[in-house]
C-alpha positions as CSV (number, residue, x, y, z in Angstrom):
1,K,-33.9,23.5,11.3
2,E,-34.9,20.1,10.0
3,L,-36.7,21.6,7.0
4,Q,-33.6,23.8,6.3
5,N,-31.4,20.7,6.3
6,E,-33.7,18.9,3.9
7,Y,-33.9,21.9,1.6
8,E,-30.0,22.1,1.5
9,T,-29.8,18.4,0.7
10,L,-32.3,18.6,-2.1
11,R,-30.6,21.7,-3.5
12,K,-27.3,19.9,-3.5
13,E,-28.8,16.9,-5.3
14,V,-30.5,19.0,-8.0
15,K,-27.1,20.8,-8.6
16,E,-25.4,17.4,-9.0
17,L,-28.1,16.1,-11.3
18,R,-27.7,19.2,-13.5
19,Q,-24.0,18.7,-13.7
20,E,-24.4,15.0,-14.7
21,N,-27.2,15.8,-17.2
22,I,-25.0,18.2,-19.2
23,R,-22.9,15.3,-20.3
24,M,-25.8,13.1,-21.4
25,V,-26.9,12.8,-25.0
26,D,-29.9,15.1,-25.4
27,K,-29.6,16.4,-28.9
28,I,-30.1,14.2,-31.9
29,G,-30.0,15.0,-35.6
30,I,-30.3,12.6,-38.6
31,V,-30.0,13.1,-42.3
32,R,-30.8,10.3,-44.8
33,Y,-29.5,10.5,-48.3
34,N,-28.3,8.6,-51.4
35,P,-24.6,9.2,-51.9
36,F,-24.5,7.1,-55.1
37,E,-26.6,8.5,-57.9
38,G,-28.9,5.8,-59.5
39,L,-27.8,3.0,-57.1
40,G,-30.7,2.7,-54.7
41,S,-32.6,4.9,-52.3
42,N,-31.9,6.9,-49.2
43,Q,-30.4,4.0,-47.2
44,S,-27.3,6.0,-46.1
45,F,-27.4,8.3,-43.1
46,S,-25.5,10.6,-40.8
47,L,-26.5,10.7,-37.2
48,A,-25.3,13.3,-34.7
49,L,-25.5,12.6,-31.0
50,L,-24.6,15.6,-28.8
51,D,-24.7,16.5,-25.1
52,G,-25.5,19.9,-23.6
53,N,-22.1,21.3,-24.5
54,N,-22.5,20.1,-28.1
55,N,-19.9,17.4,-27.6
56,G,-20.5,13.9,-28.9
57,V,-20.2,12.0,-32.1
58,V,-21.5,11.9,-35.7
59,I,-21.9,8.4,-37.2
60,T,-22.2,8.0,-40.9
61,S,-23.3,4.8,-42.7
62,L,-22.8,4.6,-46.4
63,F,-24.9,1.9,-48.0
64,S,-24.4,0.4,-51.4
65,R,-25.5,-2.9,-53.0
66,D,-22.1,-4.5,-52.4
67,A,-21.1,-3.0,-49.0
68,N,-22.0,-0.9,-46.0
69,R,-19.3,1.3,-44.5
70,V,-19.7,3.0,-41.1
71,Y,-17.6,6.0,-39.9
72,G,-17.5,7.8,-36.6
73,K,-16.1,11.3,-35.9
74,P,-15.8,12.9,-32.5
75,I,-17.5,16.3,-32.1
76,K,-16.3,18.9,-29.6
77,Q,-18.3,22.1,-29.1
78,G,-20.2,21.5,-32.3
79,T,-17.3,20.8,-34.7
80,S,-14.8,18.2,-35.5
81,E,-11.1,18.1,-36.1
82,F,-11.8,15.7,-39.0
83,K,-13.2,16.9,-42.3
84,L,-17.0,16.7,-42.3
85,A,-19.2,15.8,-45.2
86,E,-22.1,18.1,-46.0
87,E,-24.6,15.6,-44.6
88,E,-22.6,15.3,-41.4
89,T,-22.6,19.0,-40.9
90,K,-26.3,19.2,-41.5
91,A,-26.9,16.4,-39.0
92,I,-24.9,18.3,-36.4
93,E,-26.8,21.5,-37.0
94,L,-30.1,19.7,-36.7
95,A,-29.0,18.2,-33.4
96,K,-27.8,21.6,-32.1
97,N,-31.1,23.1,-32.9
98,N,-33.1,20.2,-31.6
99,N,-33.2,20.8,-27.8
């Protein structure tokens, strides 16, 4: 009886951990690129951070000699309601396939 109770407790804890884990970032994709021809190297990037349901964020940093701009777009089920740049889409696809 004691062993059965311990088994049920462990089973419940594993189930809870699985539920919590699905919302944690576990898929990452990054693409480095140069958005401005002839003005530097691949200092710009798009970084996708997704959970087990392909929800998360894509962060893009556009670097130039004069400024650095950073943008974030929410991702839900692998897509965004905001228009995505080609590099952002590629970062999301890399993340989705990186599990």
